[in-house]
C-alpha positions in Angstrom: -4.5 42.0 -2.9 -5.5 42.3 -6.6 -7.8 44.9 -8.2 -10.2 44.1 -11.1 -10.4 47.2 -13.3 -12.9 45.7 -15.7 -15.4 45.3 -12.8 -14.8 48.8 -11.7 -15.5 50.1 -15.2 -18.7 48.1 -15.3 -19.8 49.7 -12.1 -18.9 53.1 -13.4 -20.9 52.5 -16.6 -24.0 51.5 -14.6 -23.7 54.8 -12.6 -23.4 56.8 -15.8 -26.5 55.1 -17.2 -28.4 56.2 -14.1 -27.1 59.7 -14.6 -29.1 60.0 -17.8 -32.4 59.6 -15.8 -31.6 61.8 -12.9 -30.9 65.5 -12.3 -28.1 64.9 -9.8 -26.2 61.7 -9.1 -23.0 61.5 -7.0 -20.6 59.0 -8.6 -18.8 56.6 -6.2 -15.7 54.6 -6.8 -16.2 50.9 -6.7 -13.2 48.6 -6.2 -13.6 44.8 -6.1 -10.8 43.1 -4.1 -9.7 39.5 -4.2 -8.3 38.3 -0.9 -4.9 36.7 -0.9 -4.8 33.3 0.6 -1.5 32.0 1.9 -0.4 28.6 0.6 1.0 26.8 3.7 2.6 24.1 1.6 4.6 26.6 -0.5 5.4 29.9 1.2 6.5 32.8 -1.0 9.9 34.4 -1.0 8.6 37.3 1.0 6.9 35.0 3.6 10.1 32.9 3.9 12.3 36.0 4.4 10.0 37.2 7.2 10.1 33.8 8.8 13.9 33.6 8.6 14.2 37.1 10.2 13.3 35.4 13.6 16.3 33.0 13.4 19.2 34.1 15.6 21.8 33.0 13.1 22.9 32.6 9.4 19.8 32.0 7.2 19.0 33.4 3.8 16.9 33.0 0.7 18.2 32.9 -2.9 15.7 34.2 -5.5 16.1 32.0 -8.6 15.6 35.2 -10.8 19.1 36.3 -9.7 20.9 33.4 -11.3 18.5 32.8 -14.3 20.0 35.9 -15.8 22.9 33.7 -17.0 23.7 30.0 -17.6 21.6 28.0 -15.1 23.1 24.5 -15.3 24.9 23.4 -12.1 24.4 24.0 -8.4 27.4 26.4 -8.6 25.3 28.5 -11.0 22.5 28.6 -8.4 24.4 28.7 -5.1 27.8 30.3 -6.1 26.9 33.7 -4.5 24.7 32.4 -1.6 26.1 33.6 1.7 28.2 31.0 3.4 28.1 28.4 0.7 31.4 27.1 -0.9 30.7 25.1 -4.1 33.2 24.3 -6.9 32.5 21.8 -9.7 34.9 18.9 -10.2 34.9 19.2 -14.0 32.3 21.9 -15.1 29.4 19.6 -14.4 27.2 19.0 -11.4 29.4 16.9 -9.1 31.2 19.4 -6.8 32.8 20.2 -3.5 29.8 21.6 -1.6 30.5 22.8 1.9 29.1 25.2 4.5 31.4 26.0 7.5 33.7 23.2 6.4 31.0 20.5 6.3 31.9 17.4 4.4 35.2 19.0 3.8 36.9 16.0 2.1 34.1 15.3 -0.4 34.1 16.3 -4.1 31.4 13.7 -4.9 28.3 12.1 -3.4 28.1 14.8 -0.8 27.5 14.7 3.0 27.5 17.1 5.9 24.4 19.0 4.7 20.7 18.2 4.5 19.6 18.8 0.9 15.8 19.0 0.5 13.3 19.6 -2.3 10.2 21.4 -1.1 10.9 20.5 2.6 11.4 16.8 2.1 14.9 15.3 2.2 16.8 14.6 -1.0 19.5 12.9 1.1 19.6 9.1 1.4 18.9 7.8 4.9 22.6 7.5 5.6 23.1 11.2 5.1 24.7 11.2 1.6 23.2 13.0 -1.5 23.6 13.3 -5.3 24.1 16.7 -6.9 22.4 15.6 -10.1 19.0 15.3 -8.4 18.3 19.1 -8.5 17.3 21.1 -11.5 18.1 24.9 -11.0 15.6 26.0 -13.6 12.7 24.2 -11.9 13.3 26.2 -8.7 11.5 29.3 -7.5 13.8 30.0 -4.6 16.4 28.3 -2.4 16.5 28.4 1.4 20.0 28.3 2.9 20.1 27.6 6.7 23.7 27.4 8.0 24.6 25.2 10.9 22.1 24.7 13.7 19.8 27.3 12.2 18.4 24.4 10.2 16.9 22.7 13.3 13.3 23.4 12.0 14.0 20.8 9.4 15.4 18.3 11.8 19.0 18.8 10.6 21.8 18.4 13.2 24.8 18.5 10.8 27.6 21.0 11.0 26.7 22.5 7.7 22.9 22.9 8.1 20.4 22.6 5.3 19.6 23.8 1.8 16.0 23.6 0.6 15.1 23.9 -3.1 11.6 25.2 -3.4 9.7 24.4 -6.7 7.4 26.8 -8.5 3.7 26.1 -8.2 0.7 26.8 -10.4 0.1 30.0 -8.5 3.7 31.4 -8.6 5.0 30.3 -12.0 4.1 31.7 -15.4 1.6 29.6 -17.4 4.2 28.6 -19.9 8.0 28.9 -19.8 10.3 27.8 -22.7 14.1 28.2 -22.4 17.0 27.1 -24.5 20.7 27.5 -23.6 23.8 26.6 -25.6 27.5 27.4 -25.7 31.1 26.2 -25.4 32.2 22.6 -25.0 29.1 21.3 -26.7 26.7 22.6 -24.0 23.0 22.3 -24.8 19.9 22.6 -22.6 16.2 22.6 -23.4 13.7 23.4 -20.7 9.9 23.7 -20.7 7.4 24.2 -17.9 3.7 24.7 -17.6 1.6 26.0 -14.7 -2.1 26.2 -14.0 -4.1 27.8 -11.3 -7.4 25.9 -10.8 -8.6 28.1 -7.9 -8.2 26.1 -4.7 -5.8 23.8 -6.5 -2.9 24.3 -8.8 -0.3 22.3 -10.7 3.2 22.7 -12.2 5.2 20.4 -14.5 8.6 20.8 -16.1 10.9 18.8 -18.4 14.6 19.4 -19.0 17.1 17.8 -21.3 20.8 18.7 -20.9 24.1 17.6 -22.5 27.7 18.7 -22.8 30.9 17.3 -24.1 32.8 19.1 -21.4 36.0 21.2 -21.3 38.1 18.1 -20.5 38.4 14.8 -22.3 36.0 12.2 -21.0 33.8 14.7 -19.3 30.6 14.2 -21.3 27.3 14.5 -19.4 23.7 13.8 -20.3 20.7 14.5 -18.0 17.0 14.4 -18.3 15.0 15.7 -15.3 11.2 15.8 -14.9 9.4 17.5 -12.0 5.7 18.0 -11.2 3.7 19.1 -8.3 0.0 19.3 -7.6 -1.5 20.8 -4.5 -4.2 22.9 -2.9 -6.7 23.2 -0.1 -8.8 20.2 0.8 -10.8 22.5 3.2 -10.2 25.7 5.1 -7.9 23.9 7.5 -6.1 21.2 5.5 -3.7 21.8 2.5 -1.6 19.3 0.7 0.9 19.1 -2.1 2.4 16.1 -3.9 5.8 16.2 -5.7 7.0 13.8 -8.4 10.6 13.6 -9.6 12.3 11.5 -12.3 16.0 11.9 -13.1 18.2 10.1 -15.6 21.8 11.1 -15.3 24.9 9.8 -17.2 28.3 11.4 -16.5 31.8 10.5 -17.6 34.5 11.2 -15.0 37.8 12.7 -16.3 39.6 12.3 -12.9 42.3 14.2 -11.2 45.6 15.5 -12.7 49.0 16.2 -11.3 50.1 19.8 -11.3 52.5 19.1 -14.1 49.8 17.4 -16.2 47.4 20.3 -15.6 50.0 22.9 -16.6 50.9 21.0 -19.8 47.3 20.3 -20.9 44.4 21.0 -18.5 41.9 19.4 -21.0 43.3 15.9 -20.7 41.7 13.2 -18.6 43.6 11.0 -16.2 44.8 7.9 -18.1 43.2 5.4 -15.7 39.8 7.1 -16.0 39.8 6.5 -19.8 41.0 2.9 -19.7 38.5 2.1 -16.9 35.8 4.2 -18.7 34.9 5.8 -15.3 31.4 7.0 -15.1 28.6 7.9 -12.6 25.2 6.9 -14.1 22.0 6.7 -12.2 18.2 6.8 -12.5 16.1 8.2 -9.6 12.4 8.3 -8.9 11.0 10.2 -6.0 7.5 10.9 -4.6 7.1 13.6 -1.9 4.3 15.2 0.0 3.8 18.2 2.2 0.5 18.5 4.1 -0.4 21.2 6.6 -3.3 21.1 9.1 -4.3 24.5 10.6 -5.6 24.3 14.1 -7.0 26.9 16.5 -5.1 29.6 18.4 -2.1 29.7 16.1 -1.3 26.0 16.1 -0.5 23.9 13.0 0.8 20.5 12.1 3.0 19.8 9.1 3.6 16.4 7.6 6.6 16.0 5.2 7.1 12.5 3.7 9.0 11.0 0.8 9.8 7.7 -1.0 12.6 7.3 -3.5 14.4 4.6 -5.4 17.7 4.9 -7.2 19.8 2.6 -9.4 23.5 3.5 -9.7 26.0 2.1 -12.2 29.4 3.6 -11.2 32.6 2.3 -12.8 35.6 3.8 -10.9 38.5 1.8 -9.4 35.8 -0.9 -9.3 32.4 -1.1 -10.8 29.8 -0.2 -8.2 26.3 -1.4 -8.9 24.0 -0.1 -6.2 20.2 -0.1 -5.8 18.7 2.1 -3.1 15.3 2.5 -1.5 14.7 5.3 1.0 11.6 6.6 2.7 10.8 8.9 5.6 8.3 11.1 7.5 8.7 14.3 9.5 5.8 15.6 11.7 6.2 19.1 13.0 4.0 21.1 15.4 4.2 24.9 15.1 2.6 27.6 17.3 2.8 31.3 17.6 0.8 34.1 19.3 0.5 37.8 19.1 2.9 38.4 22.0 5.8 37.0 20.0 6.1 33.5 21.4 7.0 30.9 18.7 7.4 27.1 18.9 8.5 24.5 16.4 8.9 20.9 17.4 8.7 17.5 15.8 9.8 14.0 15.2 11.4 12.5 12.1 11.8 8.8 11.1 13.6 7.5 8.0 15.0 4.3 6.7 17.2 3.4 3.7 18.5 0.2 2.2 21.3 -0.2 -0.3 22.2 -3.4 -2.3 25.8 -2.6 -3.0 27.5 -5.0 -5.4 31.1 -4.5 -6.5 33.0 -5.9 -9.5 36.4 -5.8 -11.1 36.4 -2.9 -13.6 37.1 -4.3 -17.1 37.0 -1.3 -19.4 34.0 0.2 -17.7 32.1 -3.1 -17.6 31.5 -5.7 -14.8 34.2 -8.3 -14.3 34.3 -10.8 -11.4 32.3 -9.9 -8.3 34.6 -8.8 -5.5 32.1 -7.7 -2.8 28.4 -7.5 -2.0 27.1 -5.4 0.9 23.5 -5.1 2.1 23.4 -1.8 4.0 20.5 -0.4 6.2 20.3 3.0 7.7 17.6 3.9 10.3 17.1 7.3 11.9 14.7 8.5 14.6 15.1 12.1 15.7 13.1 14.5 17.9 13.6 18.3 18.0 12.1 21.4 19.5 12.8 25.1 19.5 11.0 27.9 21.5 11.3 31.7 20.9 10.5 33.8 24.0 10.2 37.6 23.8 12.3 39.2 26.6 11.6 42.9 26.1 10.8 45.2 23.3 12.9 44.1 20.2 14.7 41.3 22.2 14.0 37.6 21.9 15.6 34.4 23.4 15.6 31.2 21.4 16.3 27.8 22.9 16.2 24.3 21.5 16.9 20.6 22.2 17.3 17.6 19.9 17.6 13.9 20.5 18.9 11.6 17.7 19.1 7.8 17.5 20.7 6.5 14.3 21.8 3.0 13.2 24.1 1.8 10.5 23.9 -1.9 9.6 26.1 -3.7 7.0 25.7 -7.3 6.1 28.7 -8.5 4.0 27.3 -11.3 1.8 30.6 -12.2 0.0 33.2 -11.6 2.8 36.1 -11.0 0.4 38.6 -8.1 0.6 37.4 -5.8 -2.2 40.9 -4.6 -3.0 42.3 -8.1 -3.8 41.1 -9.0 -7.3 43.2 -12.2 -8.1 41.5 -14.3 -5.4 39.1 -14.1 -2.5 41.0 -12.9 0.6 38.6 -13.5 3.5 37.5 -10.4 5.2 34.0 -9.7 6.7 33.0 -6.1 6.7 29.7 -6.8 8.5 28.8 -4.7 11.5 26.0 -2.9 13.3 26.5 0.3 15.1 24.1 2.8 16.9 24.7 6.5 17.4 22.9 8.4 20.1 23.1 12.2 20.4 21.6 14.8 22.7 22.3 18.3 21.7 21.0 21.8 22.4 21.2 25.4 21.2 20.4 28.8 22.7 20.3 32.1 20.8 19.6 35.8 21.3 18.1 38.2 18.7 17.9 42.0 19.0 16.1 44.1 16.4 17.9 47.4 16.5 15.4 48.8 14.0 13.1 47.8 11.2 16.2 47.5 9.0 18.9 46.1 11.2 19.1 43.0 13.4 21.9 41.5 15.6 22.1 37.9 16.7 24.2 35.4 18.6 23.9 31.7 19.4 25.7 28.7 20.9 24.8 25.3 19.4 25.9 21.7 19.1 25.9 19.4 16.1 25.9 15.6 15.8 26.7 13.8 12.5 27.0 10.0 12.2 29.1 8.7 9.2 27.5 7.7 5.9 28.2 4.3 4.5 31.0 5.7 2.4 32.8 6.4 5.6 32.1 3.0 7.1 33.0 0.5 4.4 34.9 0.2 1.1 38.3 1.6 2.1 41.5 -0.2 2.6 41.0 0.2 6.3 37.6 -1.1 7.5 36.4 1.0 10.4 33.2 1.7 12.3 33.7 5.4 13.0 32.2 7.5 15.7 29.8 10.3 15.1 31.3 13.8 14.4 30.3 16.3 17.2 30.8 20.0 17.5 30.2 23.0 19.7 29.6 26.2 17.7 29.5 29.9 18.7 28.1 32.3 16.1 27.5 36.1 16.1 26.3 38.3 13.3 23.9 40.8 11.8 21.3 41.3 9.1 20.7 44.6 7.4 17.9 45.2 4.9 16.8 48.5 3.4 15.8 49.7 0.0 19.4 49.7 -1.4 21.2 47.2 0.9 20.6 43.6 1.8 23.5 42.3 3.9 24.1 39.1 5.8 27.2 38.8 8.1 28.1 35.9 10.5 31.3 35.1 12.4 31.5 31.6 13.8 33.8 29.1 15.6 33.2 25.4 15.8 35.3 23.1 18.1 34.9 19.6 16.7 35.5 16.2 18.1 35.9 13.1 15.9 35.7 15.0 12.6 35.2 12.5 9.8 38.2 12.9 7.4 38.3 10.7 4.3 41.9 10.2 3.2 43.5 8.9 0.1 47.1 7.9 -0.6 49.4 9.8 -3.0 48.0 7.7 -5.9 44.4 8.6 -5.1 43.5 5.2 -3.6 41.2 5.4 -0.6 42.7 4.8 2.8 39.3 4.9 4.5 37.8 7.5 6.9 39.2 8.3 10.3 38.0 10.3 13.2 40.4 13.2 13.9 40.7 13.9 17.6 40.2 17.6 17.7 39.8 20.2 14.9 38.6 23.8 14.7 36.5 25.4 12.0 36.2 29.2 12.3 35.5 31.9 9.8 33.5 34.8 8.4 30.5 34.7 6.1 29.6 37.9 4.3 27.2 38.3 1.5 24.3 40.3 0.0 23.5 43.0 -2.5 24.0 46.7 -2.8 22.1 48.9 -5.3 23.9 52.1 -6.3 21.7 54.0 -8.8 21.0 51.5 -11.6 24.0 49.2 -10.7 23.5 46.2 -8.4 26.6 44.8 -6.7 26.0 41.2 -5.6 28.3 38.6 -4.1 29.9 36.9 -1.1 33.1 36.7 0.8 34.3 33.6 2.8 37.1 33.5 5.3 37.9 29.8 6.1 40.2 29.0 9.0 40.0 25.2 9.4 42.8 23.4 11.2 43.8 20.5 13.5 44.0 21.3 17.2 47.2 20.0 18.6 47.0 16.7 16.7 49.5 14.0 17.4 50.5 13.7 13.7 49.6 17.1 12.1 49.9 19.5 15.0 47.9 22.7 14.2 48.1 22.3 10.4 45.3 23.6 8.2 42.8 21.1 7.0 43.3 20.4 3.3 40.8 21.0 0.5 39.4 24.6 0.9 41.0 28.0 0.2 41.5 30.3 3.1 39.6 33.1 1.3 37.0 33.0 -1.5 35.3 35.9 -3.2 32.7 35.7 -5.9 30.4 38.4 -7.3 29.0 40.5 -10.1 28.2 44.2 -10.8 25.2 44.5 -13.1 23.7 47.7 -14.6 19.9 47.1 -14.7 17.1 49.0 -16.2 13.6 47.9 -17.3 14.6 44.3 -17.7 17.9 45.0 -19.4 21.2 44.2 -17.6 24.9 44.1 -18.3 28.1 43.9 -16.3 31.2 41.9 -15.2 31.4 38.8 -13.0 34.4 37.7 -11.0 35.8 34.9 -8.8 39.0 35.3 -6.7 41.0 32.9 -4.5 43.8 35.3 -3.2 46.3 32.7 -1.8 47.4 29.1 -2.2 46.0 26.3 0.0 47.1 22.9 1.0 46.0 19.6 -0.7 47.5 17.3 1.9 47.1 17.4 5.7 50.9 17.5 6.1 51.0 20.8 4.3 53.6 19.7 1.6 51.5 20.2 -1.6 49.5 23.2 -2.5 47.0 24.5 -5.1 47.6 28.0 -6.4 45.2 30.9 -5.9 43.6 32.4 -9.0 41.4 35.2 -10.3 39.0 34.8 -13.2 36.4 37.2 -14.7 33.6 37.2 -17.2 30.8 39.4 -18.7 27.1 39.0 -18.7 24.3 40.8 -20.5 20.7 40.3 -21.5 17.0 41.2 -21.3 14.6 39.5 -18.9 11.1 40.9 -18.9 8.2 39.6 -16.7 6.7 38.0 -19.8 7.5 37.6 -23.5 10.9 37.0 -25.0 14.2 37.4 -23.1 17.8 36.4 -23.7 21.2 36.4 -22.2 24.8 36.2 -23.3 27.5 35.2 -20.8 31.3 34.8 -21.1 33.2 33.0 -18.4 37.0 32.9 -17.6 37.5 35.3 -20.6 41.2 35.5 -19.9 41.4 31.7 -20.5 43.3 31.2 -17.3 44.4 27.7 -16.3 43.5 27.3 -12.7 42.6 24.7 -10.0 38.9 24.7 -9.4 39.1 22.2 -6.5 41.3 19.3 -5.4 41.3 15.9 -3.9 42.6 15.5 -0.3 45.4 13.2 0.8 47.2 12.6 4.1 50.8 13.3 3.1 52.2 14.0 -0.4 55.7 14.2 1.1 56.4 17.2 -1.1 55.9 15.4 -4.4 53.4 16.2 -7.1 50.3 14.1 -7.0 47.2 13.5 -9.1 44.9 15.6 -6.9 44.1 18.6 -9.0 40.8 19.4 -10.9 41.2 22.2 -13.4 38.4 24.7 -14.0 36.9 25.3 -17.4 38.7 27.5 -19.9 37.3 30.4 -21.8 33.6 29.8 -22.5 30.7 31.7 -24.0 27.0 30.8 -23.4 23.8 32.2 -24.7 20.1 31.6 -24.0 16.7 32.4 -25.2 13.6 32.3 -23.0 9.8 32.9 -23.5 7.4 33.3 -20.6 3.7 33.8 -21.1 
């Protein structure tokens, strides 16, 4: 609700004028109110937090203001302290290992195991893979993180869940925002945005240019990203919003180092990455829409659709030249009543096609064609979830999902891609269907207005992406990854505390593990028989006077379960414990304080547990001024002790105790500064 003091003063002046012609007049107070009208296409942070409070499991919202107090460049900058999210860049840029509850554990590139969305519509390609460079952290109002089966409302059935990046609108963003960032390793970023509220309609547009030379050799990156949305009310029942995205991303890839190489010179690139001029360059265009139709008696329909095209030029061990086209539609029915009953159900259909051509890498350029694959992914999913009040402050939540997904590969060249001297006949064509029927049940108890307990049992179902079906030295048509998960936890919110705690255990069948040999060459993806992912997710913020402590703690216990080859070994690639946080003094827009990141113990790089990455601790400082409008600034130092450390690693089957090129060093000492003006 908003007050209009000028109108109140006008009413008061009229009353005073009347007083001059009357002996006695009683003055009244006149307040004109403007009714707030909820935008169903773009809920606010407060509305989303209230909505998530009904979920009997791990779900949270990241306010973009919390990370815009410092450098806002990569997804690690945005999600590094989000409860339950592990994200570490490969070389200080956007490509990263992004994992929730061990999802996509083997990937440090072209992620999988999570549903990434922008404004409720998938960023993922139809086969389930996604590109990190698609998202612009500065053009984000808030981020929804729904861990595991708590993401069913978006049709996600993956182990990790979903992450939704919500854009500002003409009603939520300042009319004008200008921001410039710069700092170490040639880092530069220019960002501008404009927003306009037209009444029933509003619009937002942003443009961003970013470049860096990078801490390591051959780690240059250049990105240009443009976002726009236009939406509003067509009538009292129907609202719609269109989203437009254009991304141009060029990245050099410095590659992995051996431990000896990293300790000698962490800035160097792998020799083969330079001679092969390895890169990942792509252009993306995407159109999305969210429309909501309000019906009677608490019912509504939501339509989420998208269409995207991508052109990828990717010199690595070969030159991959891939054109993609993806489109999809999700229709959801929602209902709630005053007695506390809630329902969400829907159907989702999507399809994607890749034209994947592969060539001999000749200094980063195309040589002889060695393979050509036409790939098609089709998905048809249905899901439903019902919340039933049991008693005062108790609720039971149950859900079912049905998934039918196809992966089709047409090998047009039928040559073994790893034989370059001649065509060794090998046909990788196949068609495989995946059918899943899964369920979940959860219980929520509101102890008070401030504290909530929850528990749930859920299942997940995840077919392989094309990267796990073709292109390795072993051609396989893998089965879908399936899991049963038990989760218990609590949420605690009061004036000074915002805490999110979850403890989970997932028993997984046919986990998709992508393996390389000791030289980093792909062996292909296999289905492990049985594995276990269990752990603790703890995060939030605590205000003590004028100091805000914010951060997260992860305990990751991921292991084989009586495997024929690896026994009960730990799964490679993720540290057992991870702690990240900051302690900022804040007052009237000013802030200052330390930041830190800590991996207490070493962790294995190979499944055989013969090669390890060391633990580490790094720290930094951050300070600045961020008012609601006008000029603000920040200065941030990272890894100020200039420690050489392993940010993340590759994953291999068995290093046999020998050093191997699997290590990706984190950035050295760096200082960044930024200036921002908001109208």
